BAFI-563894 format. One record per residue (C-alpha): residue number from 1; x, y, z. Coordinates in steps of 0.05 Angstrom, whole numbers, plus 5000, padded with zeros to 4 digits. Example, Ala and Ser with C-alpha at 12.3 -4.5 7.8 and 13.67 -1.06 7.14 Angstrom:
pos  X  Y  Z
1  5246  4910  5156
2  5273  4979  5143
This chain:
pos  X  Y  Z
1  6683  1344  7524
2  6650  1392  7573
3  6687  1399  7639
4  6645  1413  7700
5  6658  1449  7766
6  6591  1429  7797
7  6545  1373  7778
8  6470  1382  7771
9  6434  1381  7838
10  6361  1377  7858
11  6353  1452  7856
12  6413  1471  7813
13  6437  1460  7742
14  6506  1435  7725
15  6560  1488  7719
16  6620  1485  7674
17  6690  1493  7700
18  6701  1553  7655
19  6639  1589  7679
20  6653  1577  7752
21  6727  1598  7750
22  6713  1660  7709
23  6654  1680  7753
24  6692  1669  7818
25  6754  1705  7792
26  6713  1765  7770
27  6673  1769  7835
28  6734  1759  7879
29  6776  1810  7842
30  6719  1861  7845
31  6713  1851  7921
32  6789  1856  7931
33  6795  1919  7889
34  6737  1952  7927
35  6770  1936  7994
36  6839  1957  7968
37  6811  2026  7950
38  6811  2039  8025
39  6878  2008  8040
40  6937  2050  8063
41  6993  2004  8040
42  6961  1943  8007
43  6933  1973  7943
44  6959  1919  7896
45  6976  1862  7943
46  6903  1843  7958
47  6876  1842  7887
48  6938  1805  7862
49  6934  1752  7917
50  6860  1742  7909
51  6857  1739  7833
52  6913  1687  7829
53  6881  1645  7883
54  6813  1649  7849
55  6842  1629  7782
56  6870  1563  7808
57  6824  1548  7868
58  6787  1490  7834
59  6843  1466  7787
60  6838  1395  7814
61  6766  1387  7790
62  6795  1377  7720
63  6823  1310  7744
64  6793  1253  7702
65  6765  1215  7762
66  6733  1278  7791
67  6701  1293  7724
68  6671  1223  7721
69  6636  1236  7788
70  6614  1306  7769
71  6582  1281  7705
72  6552  1218  7736
73  6485  1207  7770
74  6520  1202  7837
75  6507  1276  7850
76  6520  1275  7925
77  6583  1232  7921
78  6647  1265  7945
79  6701  1277  7895
80  6751  1219  7898
81  6812  1263  7887
82  6831  1325  7929
83  6811  1382  7881
84  6848  1435  7922
85  6918  1405  7921
86  6935  1419  7847
87  6918  1494  7856
88  6963  1501  7916
89  7018  1461  7881
90  7014  1506  7819
91  7020  1569  7861
92  7076  1541  7904
93  7115  1526  7840
94  7110  1600  7826
95  7132  1616  7898
96  7066  1651  7910
97  7057  1628  7982
98  7001  1675  8001
99  6956  1656  7943
100  6972  1582  7956
101  6951  1591  8028
102  6884  1622  8007
103  6870  1564  7959
104  6890  1513  8012
105  6842  1547  8061
106  6782  1560  8017
107  6745  1499  8043
108  6782  1476  8106
109  6797  1545  8135
110  6862  1580  8151
111  6909  1532  8187
112  6956  1542  8246
113  7017  1565  8207
114  7066  1550  8264
115  7046  1476  8256
116  7039  1479  8180
117  7109  1507  8171
118  7138  1445  8204
119  7117  1406  8142
120  7170  1445  8102
121  7168  1419  8030
122  7097  1393  8042
123  7072  1462  8062
124  6998  1472  8042
125  6998  1405  8007
126  6954  1344  8018
127  6973  1302  8079
128  6973  1238  8036
129  7039  1225  8000
130  7002  1187  7945
131  6957  1246  7931
132  7017  1293  7927
133  7052  1247  7878
134  6990  1242  7835
135  6983  1318  7834
136  7056  1328  7815
137  7051  1278  7759
138  6989  1308  7727
139  6999  1382  7744
140  7027  1402  7676
141  6969  1370  7640
142  6918  1402  7687
143  6949  1471  7676
144  6949  1461  7601
145  6876  1442  7602
146  6859  1500  7649
147  6893  1550  7603
148  6854  1523  7544
149  6787  1528  7580
150  6793  1593  7619
151  6800  1660  7586
152  6818  1700  7649
153  6886  1734  7642
154  6940  1707  7687
155  6951  1754  7746
156  7019  1785  7757
157  7062  1760  7814
158  7042  1786  7882
159  7078  1843  7916
160  7093  1835  7989
161  7037  1864  8033
162  7052  1907  8093
163  7014  1915  8157
164  6985  1858  8198
165  6994  1793  8158
166  6940  1755  8196
167  6886  1806  8180
168  6910  1808  8108
169  6902  1733  8101
170  6832  1735  8130
171  6813  1791  8081
172  6841  1753  8022
173  6804  1689  8041
174  6741  1731  8051
175  6743  1755  7979
176  6754  1685  7950
177  6704  1651  7996
178  6649  1702  7983
179  6658  1697  7908
180  6658  1621  7910
181  6598  1616  7957
182  6559  1670  7921
183  6569  1638  7853
184  6546  1571  7880
185  6485  1601  7915
186  6468  1637  7849
187  6456  1570  7815
188  6408  1542  7866
189  6339  1539  7838
190  6303  1570  7897
191  6359  1615  7922
192  6335  1688  7924
193  6373  1735  7879
194  6421  1784  7910
195  6382  1849  7922
196  6404  1915  7893
197  6433  1945  7956
198  6429  2022  7960
199  6491  2064  7970
200  6506  2101  8035
201  6492  2172  8010
202  6514  2201  8078
203  6497  2274  8064
204  6425  2260  8045
205  6416  2212  8104
206  6444  2264  8152
207  6393  2315  8128
208  6338  2262  8138
209  6364  2248  8208
210  6364  2322  8225
211  6290  2326  8204
212  6274  2263  8244
213  6306  2289  8308
214  6273  2357  8300
215  6205  2325  8296
216  6213  2272  8350
217  6222  2306  8417
218  6214  2266  8481
219  6192  2277  8552
220  6255  2252  8588
221  6283  2291  8644
222  6347  2296  8604
223  6313  2321  8541
224  6350  2388  8536
225  6415  2350  8547
226  6396  2300  8492
227  6388  2357  8442
228  6455  2387  8464
229  6489  2319  8456
230  6461  2312  8386
231  6487  2379  8365
232  6555  2366  8397
233  6564  2301  8359
234  6536  2327  8294
235  6581  2388  8294
236  6644  2352  8318
237  6699  2357  8266
238  6709  2288  8233
239  6775  2259  8254
240  6814  2197  8238
241  6819  2134  8280
242  6781  2135  8345
243  6730  2178  8381
244  6688  2166  8443
245  6621  2189  8470
246  6611  2169  8543
247  6543  2193  8569
248  6488  2160  8611
249  6439  2111  8579
250  6379  2150  8554
251  6419  2210  8533
252  6402  2200  8459
253  6465  2165  8436
254  6428  2126  8382
255  6416  2187  8339
256  6474  2230  8363
257  6525  2176  8345
258  6494  2166  8276
259  6497  2241  8262
260  6572  2240  8275
261  6582  2176  8234
262  6544  2203  8174
263  6584  2268  8174
264  6648  2227  8181
265  6627  2182  8123
266  6614  2242  8079
267  6680  2274  8096
268  6721  2210  8088
269  6682  2180  8029
270  6665  2117  8067
271  6620  2063  8040
272  6586  2032  8101
273  6567  2044  8174
274  6566  1989  8226
275  6528  1993  8292
276  6556  1940  8340
277  6512  1927  8401
278  6525  1883  8462
279  6460  1843  8458
280  6412  1822  8403
281  6351  1852  8438
282  6378  1922  8425
283  6378  1912  8350
284  6303  1918  8340
285  6300  1984  8378
286  6359  2014  8340
287  6336  1988  8272
288  6267  2017  8281
289  6296  2087  8294
290  6347  2083  8238
291  6298  2058  8186
292  6249  2113  8204
293  6302  2166  8205
294  6349  2147  8148
295  6308  2115  8093
296  6303  2160  8033
297  6242  2165  7986
298  6233  2103  7943
299  6280  2059  7984
300  6266  1993  8018
301  6281  2004  8093
302  6304  1932  8102
303  6358  1942  8050
304  6381  2009  8079
305  6389  1983  8150
306  6404  1908  8157
307  6390  1874  8224
308  6436  1815  8236
309  6423  1777  8301
310  6464  1714  8290
311  6528  1698  8252
312  6488  1645  8214
313  6539  1624  8162
314  6541  1558  8124
315  6596  1522  8087
316  6550  1470  8054
317  6530  1489  7984
318  6453  1482  7992
319  6453  1531  8051
320  6502  1584  8026
321  6445  1631  8006
322  6423  1634  8079
323  6489  1665  8103
324  6482  1734  8135
325  6527  1784  8098
326  6549  1856  8108
327  6522  1885  8043
328  6474  1940  8068
329  6500  2011  8075
330  6482  2009  8149
331  6491  1943  8186
332  6465  1934  8257
333  6493  1871  8290
334  6517  1842  8356
335  6587  1845  8385
336  6591  1769  8382
337  6574  1767  8308
338  6621  1825  8292
339  6684  1808  8332
340  6679  1733  8321
341  6680  1747  8247
342  6746  1784  8256
343  6774  1725  8295
344  6749  1670  8249
345  6790  1624  8205
346  6732  1592  8167
347  6712  1614  8097
348  6637  1614  8110
349  6646  1664  8168
350  6701  1706  8136
351  6664  1716  8070
352  6633  1781  8097
353  6698  1811  8125
354  6720  1844  8060
355  6660  1892  8065
356  6690  1923  8129
357  6748  1966  8101
358  6725  2037  8088
359  6672  2037  8143
360  6653  2077  8205
361  6639  2031  8264
362  6598  2052  8325
363  6612  2005  8384
364  6558  2017  8436
365  6572  2001  8509
366  6644  1990  8486
367  6668  1971  8556
368  6618  1913  8559
369  6616  1883  8490
370  6676  1836  8502
371  6702  1795  8560
372  6765  1827  8589
373  6814  1774  8562
374  6791  1787  8491
375  6797  1863  8492
376  6872  1869  8478
377  6870  1827  8414
378  6805  1860  8391
379  6837  1928  8403
380  6897  1908  8360
381  6850  1890  8303
382  6813  1956  8311
383  6879  1995  8309
384  6901  1957  8247
385  6835  1969  8212
386  6840  2043  8229
387  6913  2049  8208
388  6913  2009  8144
389  6841  1998  8121
390  6807  2066  8132
391  6761  2044  8188
392  6738  2097  8237
393  6714  2078  8307
394  6665  2112  8354
395  6664  2082  8424
396  6603  2097  8466
397  6590  2078  8538
398  6543  2094  8595
399  6604  2088  8641
400  6666  2132  8638
401  6712  2072  8626
402  6772  2090  8584
403  6798  2019  8579
404  6844  2039  8521
405  6887  2076  8572
406  6894  2016  8620
407  6965  1991  8609
408  6950  1933  8656
409  6899  1910  8604
410  6924  1928  8535
411  6989  1903  8506
412  7012  1967  8473
413  7061  2013  8509
414  7032  2074  8474
415  6957  2086  8485
416  6919  2102  8422
417  6892  2173  8424
418  6816  2173  8429
419  6781  2239  8419
420  6721  2255  8464
421  6662  2284  8425
422  6626  2309  8488
423  6648  2376  8517
424  6668  2375  8591
425  6612  2423  8610
426  6561  2375  8581
427  6593  2317  8617
428  6584  2355  8683
429  6510  2366  8668
430  6499  2292  8656
431  6536  2273  8720
432  6493  2319  8761
433  6429  2292  8731
434  6451  2219  8739
435  6466  2224  8814
436  6394  2242  8830
437  6362  2178  8804
438  6380  2116  8842
439  6398  2087  8910
440  6438  2022  8908
441  6428  1968  8962
442  6455  1898  8976
443  6413  1841  9002
444  6451  1811  9061
445  6433  1738  9052
446  6428  1694  8990
447  6357  1689  8965
448  6316  1625  8955
449  6270  1620  8895
450  6207  1629  8937
451  6237  1684  8979
452  6261  1722  8918
453  6192  1719  8885
454  6157  1745  8947
455  6209  1800  8958
456  6204  1825  8886
457  6128  1821  8885
458  6123  1864  8948
459  6167  1920  8920
460  6137  1981  8885
461  6123  1965  8812
462  6135  1959  8756
463  6196  1918  8773
464  6258  1895  8735
465  6292  1829  8755
466  6356  1811  8719
467  6390  1742  8726
468  6458  1719  8703
469  6436  1659  8661
470  6383  1643  8610
471  6358  1583  8650
472  6352  1621  8716
473  6312  1676  8682
474  6265  1626  8650
475  6254  1586  8713
476  6238  1647  8755
477  6193  1676  8701
478  6154  1611  8702
479  6152  1614  8779
480  6121  1683  8776
481  6070  1660  8724
482  6049  1601  8767
483  6045  1644  8830
484  6012  1707  8803
485  5987  1693  8733
486  6014  1709  8663
487  5993  1782  8666
488  6040  1793  8725
489  6104  1775  8688
490  6142  1787  8623
491  6204  1750  8602
492  6262  1772  8557
493  6325  1732  8541
494  6364  1699  8485
495  6317  1640  8492
496  6268  1679  8449
497  6276  1688  8374
498  6290  1760  8351
499  6219  1761  8324
500  6190  1744  8393
501  6240  1790  8428
502  6216  1847  8386
503  6143  1833  8402
504  6158  1826  8476
505  6198  1891  8475
506  6140  1931  8445
507  6091  1900  8495
508  6138  1919  8553
509  6143  1991  8528
510  6067  1995  8522
511  6057  1970  8593
512  6108  2019  8621
513  6072  2075  8585
514  6006  2057  8619
515  6000  2093  8687
516  5947  2042  8709
517  5992  1982  8695
518  6041  1982  8753
519  6037  1914  8786
520  6081  1869  8744
521  6154  1847  8735
522  6201  1837  8676
523  6246  1777  8688
524  6306  1780  8641
525  6379  1767  8630
526  6429  1823  8615
527  6389  1830  8550
528  6347  1882  8586
529  6404  1923  8614
530  6414  1971  8557
531  6385  1998  8493
532  6310  1991  8501
533  6293  2058  8532
534  6256  2027  8591
535  6241  2058  8659
536  6220  2014  8718
537  6204  2035  8789
538  6248  1984  8825
539  6306  1941  8802
540  6336  1875  8825
541  6402  1851  8795
542  6437  1785  8811
543  6509  1803  8829
544  6553  1805  8767
545  6597  1866  8760
546  6595  1939  8779
547  6586  1957  8705
548  6527  1909  8699
549  6494  1939  8760
550  6502  2009  8732
551  6472  1986  8666
552  6413  1954  8701
553  6403  2018  8741
554  6398  2056  8675
555  6331  2021  8664
556  6303  2045  8732
557  6275  2115  8743
558  6304  2135  8676
559  6272  2204  8675
560  6291  2218  8748
561  6220  2235  8769
562  6212  2180  8822
563  6233  2190  8894
564  6270  2136  8931
565  6280  2092  8870
566  6323  2031  8889
567  6365  1979  8854
568  6381  1917  8895
569  6440  1871  8884
570  6430  1800  8909
571  6457  1729  8906
572  6418  1664  8899
573  6417  1602  8942
574  6437  1537  8909
575  6379  1506  8872
576  6379  1448  8823
577  6340  1487  8770
578  6380  1552  8775
579  6447  1558  8741
580  6508  1600  8756
581  6553  1638  8708
582  6625  1619  8724
583  6653  1676  8682
584  6622  1727  8730
585  6648  1699  8796
586  6707  1747  8803
587  6670  1810  8783
588  6611  1791  8828
589  6658  1782  8887
590  6688  1851  8875
591  6619  1883  8870
592  6596  1852  8936
593  6660  1878  8969
594  6643  1949  8945
595  6571  1945  8969
596  6588  1913  9036
597  6638  1969  9051
598  6584  2020  9037
599  6619  2050  8976
600  6577  2096  8934
601  6562  2061  8868
602  6575  2113  8815
603  6601  2110  8743
604  6666  2140  8768
605  6684  2073  8799
606  6679  2036  8732
607  6752  2039  8713
608  6773  2021  8784
609  6729  1959  8782
610  6764  1935  8719
611  6832  1948  8751
612  6811  1909  8813
613  6788  1851  8770
614  6854  1850  8733
615  6892  1850  8798
616  6848  1796  8829
617  6847  1748  8770
618  6915  1739  8738
619  6885  1691  8687
620  6857  1751  8648
621  6926  1777  8631
622  6952  1707  8619
623  6896  1690  8570
624  6902  1756  8533
625  6978  1746  8526
626  6969  1676  8499
627  6917  1699  8448
628  6964  1754  8426
629  7022  1706  8416
630  6977  1657  8377
631  6955  1713  8332
632  7026  1736  8320
633  7047  1666  8300
634  6984  1660  8257
635  6953  1602  8294
636  6887  1619  8260
637  6845  1560  8282
638  6868  1565  8354
639  6852  1640  8357
640  6783  1627  8329
641  6769  1571  8379
642  6789  1614  8439
643  6759  1680  8417
644  6688  1666  8440
645  6650  1730  8458
646  6592  1694  8492
647  6637  1643  8526
648  6618  1583  8483
649  6613  1560  8411
650  6541  1564  8387
651  6498  1536  8331
652  6439  1568  8296
653  6373  1533  8311
654  6308  1545  8273
655  6246  1543  8317
656  6193  1554  8263
657  6173  1486  8233
658  6148  1519  8169
659  6215  1553  8158
660  6250  1486  8172
661  6209  1454  8116
662  6224  1511  8069
663  6299  1505  8081
664  6296  1430  8072
665  6263  1442  8004
666  6315  1492  7981
667  6274  1553  7998
668  6276  1605  8054
669  6322  1664  8060
670  6373  1697  8105
671  6323  1747  8134
672  6270  1696  8158
673  6327  1655  8186
674  6353  1714  8226
675  6284  1728  8254
676  6260  1658  8270
677  6321  1624  8300
678  6361  1624  8364
679  6434  1611  8382
680  6447  1553  8428
681  6514  1528  8455
682  6540  1472  8412
683  6550  1428  8473
684  6474  1422  8481
685  6462  1391  8412
686  6449  1322  8441
687  6420  1344  8508
688  6366  1387  8474
689  6354  1337  8417
690  6371  1386  8362
691  6357  1359  8292
692  6408  1374  8238
693  6378  1404  8174
694  6444  1420  8142
695  6517  1431  8156
696  6516  1474  8219
697  6441  1489  8219
698  6391  1455  8266
699  6317  1450  8280
700  6286  1456  8349
701  6245  1394  8367
702  6225  1408  8439
703  6167  1455  8458
704  6176  1529  8443
705  6130  1587  8461
706  6133  1663  8457
707  6137  1670  8533
708  6196  1626  8552
709  6224  1613  8483
710  6264  1549  8475
711  6270  1545  8551
712  6197  1522  8552
713  6222  1455  8525
714  6284  1454  8569
715  6245  1466  8633
716  6193  1414  8615
717  6248  1365  8598
718  6282  1378  8665
719  6219  1368  8705
720  6197  1304  8670
């Protein structure tokens, strides 16, 4: 009799139990051993835990009733018997609690252990007493059959891991989940094969970057300072743990940071570099530079530098090949995708985490990538990854915020030392240049929609208008189009797919480079605040925070060659079509206080603004403390639910109908999905009529266009 692990599907052949278990065990062990190479104190614990979990993860599929379904024509029928419970029971008999936990979690996710431990003898077992009894009665026979079918050697008992146990559990589940999902995706008829990813080769890429920088001068007013910054970062001695590089936007951080990271990777024998950006719109700009500068002869640029806009991970078997992974030597992604992976408890999300140990991570605009309540826990993970998993962190910012020294924010009594790569003399040169660029002003009264449009249109152009929400930006962009024509306005926000954001970004840069094209406005969200190397004549920023105002100002008079360049802060009148951002209320109040008192808005006030926000809103400290306690007690699902970088749980929505059809027919790939989809808060699934095309993946059914993105349909729906 042939025992199966997976029945034949529309696009996949049947797979035997032996093949699946051996493939998953081999893949999972390989991933664990690779990660453990970079571990300080977990060298054997991770491979041992993972290999034992992989060996027994599908033991229950050998059950007679499950085999009847797997061999039958009822291909989509669920298995009648819990196939996970026997694997956990077998490992619990051997008192291997960590491996049992990983098997228990490999479909359902890591549980809240403080609740799970109340079950005592039923720990990690099925909730149904009848199922537990059935498992106990047939366990010896299942193990005997398993040992006859599978030739993998039995792993030795696990040694006790040291370091952070929560992070260890996530890494172990990552190895098993990735092996399980990859093996399943491999069988799908139309699933693309895993590409041959190139290695990092940091020394050769650093030489290529040197040549690129030498041949790509620019005309910025800070150009000599950019060259000096590049040399300072490139020649900085590689250290361990944390370094920072706080210079104004436009100072050339993109290449300077990479020079340091490549030299660090060569010195420390690292395998991967991550570039973590606050917003998805910055990815296209950074990726273009890195692919041009770092691709070596004969390489595919898309495999050297991966651009990951959305988390886009899928538990359901037919969609597993669409999950965005961290395989490339250089991964450029968003803060939400990066940090929410660290916080996750679900296997589909965590399956990329094991590729993080042994990496250098560049966190750009580090002060702004996370809401304040999330920073303490994220900092703990970063410290743990640096201390025990050979991760090295470079924190860059356009504001001199040293949040890691704020004891009122972080939970540690001993600040982590962070080395500054920029010499003090160079800092002073940047400060002098920065003070000459901008005058900040506050509009006294809240603005109506019509009044704001006229005010902005009368200002010297080109103009930048930044709103706090996606809907407000889209509504006002449409107002400008109706009042002045499409040529008068551009629009940039998360409502656009990465593909359309990229096209819009290049069009904006071309318009800014045309000295005859001055009379127009870019209406945007915070998407346009950083990372696109833009320079407008006048700026308008809806009140948010002092840091946001400074970031918006970095896109105005960037070269410092305009006299009397202004950036206005303003508030909006209540309007049924405009929306507010409740998470910005406190920081906006503090900013208005600064401006109304006539305080000079300079980067030096950045740290003070954070301290004032902490003092004003005690919920920040309370939330961060609660998250820390939940992490310490390993309440995995609760931590994942509350650690939301963008403030809400989102789903991936495909806007291209052709790609929707391809996915429905078992085709498509992770790269088209990344380019032609958007992230939308889960709470809008019904309101926006999203159509499910798989577990966690949706199709957009309302109007979409390259100007307003998915908000074209939302605005039309609201006005009908």
